[in-house]
N, C-alpha and C positions, 0 to 999 in steps of 0.2 A: 653403293657397292664398290666406286672407286675408292671413296673415303675409307672403307674398312680394308679395301687392299693396301693402301699406301699405308696404314697403320701396322699392318702386320708385315709388310714388306720392309717398312722403317725399322721397326725393333728387331727383325731377324738380321736385316742387315748390319744394322750397328753391332749385334751380337756377334756377329761373325767377323766383322773389322775387328772389333776390340779384341778378340781371342787371336785373330793374326797379329795386332799389335803385340799382345803380350809375348807369343810367340817369337816373334821378330828381336823384342827386347833380350829374351833369354839368350834367343842365337847368338847376339851379339855380343853378350857379356861372356860366352864361352871363349878359353883360349883359342885362338886361330889353328885351323890343321896344318900339319905340313903340307907344302906346295907339291901339287901332284906332278911327276917327273914329265919332261919333255918327250914328245912323240918321237919315237925313232923311224927311222925310214927304210923300207923293204924287208922288214922281218917278218910279214904277216901279211895275207890277204884275206879279205873278209869275205866269205862265201855267201852268209846268209846271216840274217837278224830277224829277231820277232819279239814282240813282246805282249803280255795278256795280263793287263792291270784290272784289279777290281777295287772299287773305291766305298769306303763304308763313312758316309758323311756325317751320320749320326755319331759315330766314334772316333772321327777324326783319324782314320786309317787307312792305309794303301797296302794290298797284296799286289804284288807281280811276280810273274813267271818270264823271264829273260833267256833267251836261247840264242847262242852265238855258234856260228859254225865256221871254222878258221883252217886254214892251211899253213902251215909253217913254211916260211922262207930262210930259218936259221942256218948257220952253217952246221951247228952240232944238235944231236939229240938234248931235248929238256924233258927233265921229271917232274918239274913244278912252273907253275907261271904265278904272278902276281897281278891282282887285279885291285881296283878301289871302288867303294860303295860308300854313298852318302846316307843309303837306308841298312838297317840291320837285315843281314843274310842270314837266313835260318837254313838254308840247305842249298846243295851243289850236286845238280846229278852228272852223274859221268865222271866224278871226280873220287880218287881211292880216299881224301880226306880233305879237310880244309880248315882253316881258321880264320877269325874276323876280330879284328881291333877297332871299334868304333871310336878310339881317339886319333886314330892314323887313318881311318877307312881302310885299311889294308885287308885284301881279303888273299890268302895264300892257298892256293889251290896244287895239291898234289895228286899226280896222273896215276893211272894204273899201271902203266908201263911208260918206258921213256918214248917221247914224241920225235921219229926220226924227220930229218928234212924232207919237205914235200909232203908230209903225212897230215892227214886232217882229224880234228879233234872236235865233238859238239859238247858245249858245257851248258848246263840250264842252271841259270842262279833262282832261289826261291826268296824273295825279298819280303818284309813286314814292318810297317812302322811308318812315321809322317816323314818326308823328307824333306825337312827344315835345313837347307843346306846353302851355302854361298855359291854363286857361280855354277859350276855342273855338280848334279847331284844324279843316283842311280847308279847302274854297275858302270864301271869304268875302268879300263886297263892300258896297259903302254901301248896296246893298238888299237883298241876301239874305244871309245867313250859312247856309252848307251844310257842316256839321262832323261830325268823328268825334269824339265825346266820351270813348270808351272804346275800347281796342285790346289786347285781352288774349289773344293764342293762347297755348294749351299744345301740347306735344307729344301727337300721336292717341293714344299708348298711354299716356300718363301714368297713368290711372284705368281700364284697358281693363277692362270687365267692370262697370263703375259705370256712366261714361258714355262716349260715344264721341265721339271727333273735336271736343275742347273748342277753342271759340273765341268770343269776344266782339265784336261791332261795335254801335254804338249810332251813329245819326245823326240829325240836327235841322237844320230849319230855321228861320230867323228873317225876319221879314219886317217894316216900318217900324211896324206898328201890332202885333206881337204874334208869337208861334212858331207854325211850324207843323211839329207834331212826328207824324213818322210812323214805326211802328214793325212789324216782321211778322217772323216766324220760319217754321224750316224742322222738320221732326219727324225727320228723318234726316241721315245724310252729305250734304251739297249736294255738288252735281255736280264730280267732280274736275276739276281742272286740272293739268299738268304740274308739279310742285313745291308746288301748294298748294290751295286750294279758293276756292268762288265764294260769294259772298253777294248776293242781288239787291235791289233798291230800300229803301232807308232800313231796313236790318236791325237789330234789338238779339234775337240769337238765341242762345239754348244749344240743340243738337240735342237733339230730345224735347222741346222745350217749344214752345207756340204763342205767340205775341203778336199782338195784333188790331191794327188798322189806325187811327189818329188821325189826320186829315187836315182842316184848316180852318184858320178864323181863331182864333188863341188870344188869350187877354187875358193880359197879365202885370201883375202888382202886384208892388211892391217894398216893403222895410223895409229899415231900417239894423239890423244886428246887430252891434254893436261897431265899427264903421268900415268893415265888409264889406256887400255886398249881399247880402240873401235875398229870391229870386225865387221866384215863384210863377206858372206857367203852365198855365192850362186852356183847355178849348175854349169860346167864346162860348156861354153859357147856362149852363155848369158854373162860371161864375167867381164866382156866389154863394158858392163855398167858398173862394175865395182870401183873404178876410180871416181865417177859421179858421184854414186852414192856417200863415197867416203868423203867428197868435198861437201856434198850438203850436209852430211851429217857434224863435219868438223865445224862448217859455218853457224849451224843452229846452235852448238854447244856454245860457241864462243859469243853468241847474241842472247841465249838463254840464260847461261849462268849468271851474269851480271843482274838480268832482270829478277829471276827466281831466287838465287842462290845457289848453292855447288850441287850437283846432281849427286845424290848419295851412294849410288853403285860404284863398284871399283872397274866397272867393264861394260861396254854396251856392244851387242849382236844385232846386226841384221841380217837376216836369213829368208830365202825364198821358199815359199812353198807353191804348190801346183795350181790350186784353184779355190774360189770361194765364191758363191753366189751372193754375197751380201755385202763384201766390203772389200777395200783395195789393199788394207793391212792393218795390223792387229799391233798395238803398243803394250806389252806386256812389261813384268819386270826385268829390267837389263836386257830384253830381248825385243825384236820387231819381227813380226813376219810381214814379207811382202809377197803379195800376190804376183805369180809369174804373168799372167797377160796384161797386167798394169805395168810391170818391170820391162815387158817388151817393148811397151810404147816409148814414151819420151822421157825418162826420169830426169832429163835435164830441164825440160820444159815446166810450165807453172803447174802443171798437176802433179808431175812428180815431186817438185821441190814442195809443194805445199803437203802432199801426202806424207813424206817422210819428217819435214819439220812437224807436223802435226804429231805424228806417233811418238817423237822424241819427246815433246812436250808432255807426254802422258806418264814418263818418269817422273814427274814432279803431281800431275794432276791426275790422281787414281792411284799410281802406285807408291812414291813417297807419301802422298797425302790423301789416303783412301776415302771413299764417300759415304758417311754414316747416314745420309738422307734419302732413301729411295726415292723419294718424287723430285729429286734437284739433279738430275743425270749432267744438267748443264755445267754443274763445279768441275767435272771431267770434262766432257766435250766440249762446252764452249769456250773454256780457258785453251784447249788446246787449239782448237780452230782460231781463236784469237792469235796464238802464239805462231800460226801459219801466216797469218797476215803479217803478223809483227815482222817475222822472217824477211818478207818482201819487201817491208819498208827499211829495214836495217842492213840488208845484206848488202857487203862490199867485197866479198869473195865468193867461192863456190864456182858453178858453170856459169850462171850469169846474174846480172844484177836489174834491178828496175826502176824507173823513173818514178817522181812523186805522182804524176796521173796514174801510172799504173798501179802504186801502190793502194791509192785512193780507190781505182776501180775493184779492187780485191773488197775492200771495206765496203764500197758500193753493192757488190754483190750480197755480201752478208745480210745488208739491212734491206734492200730489196727484194730478195726473196719471200722474207717474212712481211714486207707491205704487200705483197701480190696474192698472198694466202686468201684474205676475204677478196679481194678483187673476182679472184677465180673462184669464190666459193668453196673452198676446202676447208673452212674451219678455222680454228684457232684454240689456243691452251696456254696458260701461264708457265713460264719456266720453272716455277716450284711451285706444284699444285696435285692433287690427287689425279687431276683430269690428265697431266702428261702420260702418266701410266697406262691408260686406256683411248689414248688419241689415235686416229688413222695414222699409219706409218709414216706418210709424206709429213703430216704436221708435225708429229714427234720430230724426224729429222730437223726439218727446216727450224722449228723452234730450240730445239736442244742445241744444236750445232749452230746456226747461223744467227738468229737473234741472241743466242748466248754470248757467240763472240762480239755481237755489235753492242751488248749491253757490257761486256767488259771495255769495251773500247769507250763508252759512254762515261764510264766510272774513271777511266784513263784521263779523259777530256776533261770530266767536270773537276777531278782532285788534282789535275797536272801531274807530269812524268815522276818528280822527285818524290812527292806524298803517295802518289798510288804506287810505285814500285817499291818504297819503302814499307808501306803497309803490306802488300804482298810477300815480301821477304819475312817479314816479322810473322804473317799468318803461318806460312810454310815451315817455318822455324819451331813455332811455337806448338803446331799440331802434328809435326812430321811423324808418321807411322801410325797416328791417332785418327780415328774416323772424325771427319768434319761435315758441318752442315751450313745452310746460308746465313744462320746466326752468325756463327764463328766469323764469316767471312766480314759480313758487314761490321762485326765490332772491331775487328784488326784494321780496318779502313776507318773506322771513326776515330780509332786511337791515334794513327798516324795523322788523321785531320787536327789532334787536338781538342778535338769535337765532344761534347756531353754524349753519352749513348742515347741513341735514338736519332741523331742529328741527320742521319740518312734514310729514315723511316719512308719520307717520301719518294724517295727514288726507290727503293725494295718493293714499297707498295705499288707504284706505277710501272716499273719495270719488269720487277721478277715475278710479283704476286698477282700482276694485273695484265690485262692483253690491249692489244692495240698500240697506234702509234700517233703521237702528234701531227697534226695536218695543219701546214703552213701555207697561207694561200696569199700570193705575194702580187702587189701592182707596182711597179717601177715608176718613177716620175722623172726620166733621166733628161727630158728636154725642160724641167721645170728651173727655176733660177732662185734658190740653189737647189740642186737635185736632191730626190728624196725617195723613200721606199715606204709604202704602208703594207704592214704584216698582219694578216689575221690568223689567232691559234685556235684550233678547236680544242675545247677541253682543257682551258687554261688552269682550272683548280687541279689536275693532275701533273700537266706538264712544264706550268708557266715557271718553275724554278729551273727548269733547264737552260745552261749556258747557249746561245745561237751566236754564231759568227757570221757577220753580213759586211761585205765590201762590193766597191762599184769596179768596175774595170774599164778598160780602153786604151786606145792608141794615144799615146803622148800626153796621158792620165795620169796624176799620182793621187791615190786613194788609200785611206788609213783604214785597216781592219779594225771592226769595232764589235764588240762582244756585248750582248744585250739579253737581259732576262724580261720576261713578260710579268710577271707574279701572276697575280690574279686577273689581271687584265686580258681581254680576249684581242686587243688590237695594238698595234704600236706603229707610230707615225714617226720616222727616223730619218733626220736630214743627213745626208751622205757626205760624209768628211772627204772630198775631193777638189784638187785643184784643175778646174778645168771641167768637161761635161763627159760623164761616163757614159760608154757605148752599152753597157749590160751591169746587169746587177747580180751577185752570186751570193745564196744562202746558205749554210753549211757547205760550202764548196767540197770540204775533204771527206764528207760523210762520216761525222763521227758518233752518230747515233741512229738507230732506227726513226725514221721520219719520211713522211710525204711533204715535198714542196710543188706546189701547182700554182701557175699562173693565172690570175684573175680574168685574164683577157686569154681566150683559148687559141693557141698558135703562137702564143708570145714565150717562145722556147727559152729566151735570153734574159727574161725578167725585166726588160727594159721598159715597158709600158706602152710599146707598139709592136705591130708584126710586120716586120720589115725584111729587107735582104738578108740583115743578117741570121734571122730566125730560119729563113730558108737555107742558108749555108749550113746553120749547125744542124738541122733536119735531115739536109742530104748526108752530110759528112757520118751521122749517126747512122744514116739507112745500112741495112742489112747486119746491127749489131743486135745481142739479144744479151739479157740480162744475165745469163748464166755464162758469158763469154769470157768474165775477167777482162775487159776490154774498155779502154778507156774512150772509145766512141760511143759507149752506151749511156744515153741521157735518157731518165727518167721521164722528163717531161715532153721528149718527143715521140713517146709512146701515146699519142693520143686515143687510141683505142684499146689500150692496157692489157694488150697481150702478151707483151713480155718482148716483143721483137720491135724493133722501128723498120718498117717497111713502106713500100711506094705508096699506101694509102694514107699513111701518118704524114708523108712530106705531101700529099697533095692535099690534107687538111690545111696544113700550113699554108701552101700555096693560095687556097681558097680564101683564108683569112688574111691575107697582104692587103695592107694599109689600113687596117683597124688602129684604134690607138683607145688609151683611156681618155 
């Protein structure tokens, strides 16, 4: 069943994204519309607004009824109003007559009688079509923007058994002094209509997910991001976070564009929504929804920076580069999560910067969460396989996001920064707006290596299409002359070609980093290149790929070959740290009972082993 599901999902998703890509090319080939006029201030009050949208996935068509109730604040009576719509306007209730020019998007509405200052008017717009338009689309005017920012219906049985009735509609309203953003959701299939579905009142909904309502005056702040606007819109009172979000957004774009290439879109908006039971934020095309409870936490802290940098990365991975392989969601989520860790590593501006140890801790979280799945008996699934579509939600999340991020990091480590990022930029440029799969990624990276097709088969077989991680069992011989280390590798046939970094460390000791490969051998005896006696041994100290590094001698936290005071100090320093803390104090080897936390009983186990040696 999983294989049949994956085949159906793959075919349907690829067809869907190919249709999207064709539409995008047609859209970009059209002459640009005249720019919308600047919003005036003080002329109107928006008293209420509503939209009733009907989606017809099989026909690729949207029908909507948008009702606006307005009060004039103009100094003179008006007999006509000008609106703009990116969707064809079929009728306007409450108007004497109207005209619609699809070339300029202009909707000219004549009122039955002049509208006096302070008087109210209610107009209902009936639209029909497919809203492929840049930026804002939907019903807009010089006083209010009512827009569908994303519409992505999928056939109802594309992922039957995983999700039901896929569709996505997002609506926003903007008034002269800020945005009014409203979002709500449904828990199951919406009320069926002949040929389609209905979603009511400012919906951004995936069935099964709840979104809360954010309504009110929004404060909008804007910054220039390389010649395009970066806008942040939050409810009044939450605008204290706007500067922080702008800083993170600007720093993320500064880091990501040299890595991945130019962002395709001519603007990027970050808008607040009220509630979601399933996520902290959502990265749509040129729009990021930021969930209010997470926003009201600490957007300048690690989770806040990771969240926004992750969602901005989706502008490349999933939006500019749609995923055409249903059983490889890591091509979007894994790369976005890698980008978040890359932000931590590279940030030199923004609300705060991070030390190399903190950056390594972010990578350690990605790898260790996956390592602990089998230790906790939660199961496993390959990054790209039918099983990922039917996996337990915890397994799906950890494999797709965290293992995915570490596998991207492993590719970077294996190829080197210059080759990896050159290959990634070519991959994105060559496939922009076209669906991609794992084979496309592998081919692009192999080309960047100037290697023959298939030169990375071993890597993708082991890390993408396979499960598990290499386990390195380490015995240090730091007291020997010369000092050395013995490392045993489980499953060398699969993982032996992975480059491993080893080095000795200690006070007043100079040691050279050594890069080694096991090949098919399961054991490596390596003299340490040190001047003097090292106090400890480090194996993959910066966590460049998912792996387990365990001491052959229980309690030998620092891999020196004996359990001594240094091990007690390291265990005590790690005490209280957990693998999900993003903390440099976390040490997988100090977690002797493998519960994901270093606690008093772990320190006690090291103390009881004190004095033992290889």
